[in-house]
C-alpha positions in Angstrom: 9.8 -7.6 9.4 6.9 -5.2 10.3 9.4 -2.6 11.1 10.7 -2.8 7.5 7.5 -1.0 6.3 6.8 2.7 6.7 3.1 3.5 7.0 3.2 6.3 4.5 5.5 7.7 1.9 7.4 10.8 3.0 5.5 14.0 2.3 6.7 16.0 -0.6 8.3 18.7 1.5 10.1 16.2 3.6 11.1 14.2 0.6 12.7 17.2 -1.1 14.6 18.1 2.1 15.7 14.5 2.9 19.2 13.4 2.0 19.4 11.6 -1.4 20.6 8.4 0.3 17.6 8.4 2.6 15.2 8.3 -0.4 17.4 5.6 -1.9 16.8 3.4 1.1 13.0 3.1 0.5 11.0 1.5 -2.3 7.2 1.3 -2.9 5.7 -2.2 -2.8 2.2 -2.6 -4.0 -0.3 -5.2 -2.8 -3.3 -5.9 -5.0 -6.4 -7.8 -3.9 -8.4 -9.0 -7.0 -11.8 -10.7 -7.0 -15.4 -10.0 -6.2 -16.3 -6.7 -4.4 -17.5 -8.7 -1.4 -14.3 -10.9 -1.3 -12.1 -7.9 -1.6 -13.9 -6.0 1.2 -13.5 -9.1 3.4 -9.8 -9.3 2.8 -9.2 -5.6 3.2 -11.2 -5.5 6.5 -9.2 -8.5 7.7 -5.8 -6.8 6.9 -7.0 -3.6 8.6 -8.0 -5.5 11.8 -4.6 -7.1 11.8 -3.0 -3.7 11.8 -1.3 -4.2 8.4 -2.8 -1.0 6.9 -5.5 1.6 7.5 -8.7 1.6 5.5 -7.8 5.0 4.0 -4.5 3.6 2.7 -6.3 1.4 0.1 -7.4 2.6 -3.3 -11.1 2.8 -4.2 -12.6 -0.3 -5.7 -11.9 -0.3 -9.4 -11.9 -2.6 -12.4 -8.8 -4.7 -12.9 -7.3 -4.2 -16.4 -8.1 -6.8 -19.0 -9.9 -9.2 -16.6 -13.2 -7.5 -15.8 -12.7 -8.4 -12.2 -12.5 -5.9 -9.3 -9.4 -4.8 -7.4 -8.1 -2.6 -4.6 -4.4 -1.6 -4.3 -2.3 -0.7 -1.3 1.2 0.8 -1.4 3.6 0.1 1.5 7.0 1.7 1.7 9.8 -0.9 2.3 12.9 0.2 4.1 15.9 -1.2 2.3 18.9 -2.3 4.4 
């Protein structure tokens, strides 16, 4: 299953030159971690240590809409079959 994810979206120049069906075979999947800043940092660090994502792939810490809680977001690119 780990091979189903691409680490980064294709770069704009690559995406424009890629065949249309290649772009159609990928979709973004967003993972949100919501909670206290300390809890979020713990979970993000854990996922980085597991090799799920790089630290720079995560958004900055920001307020979650309508809740007043904090969040960070990661976008992974899923390879469709």
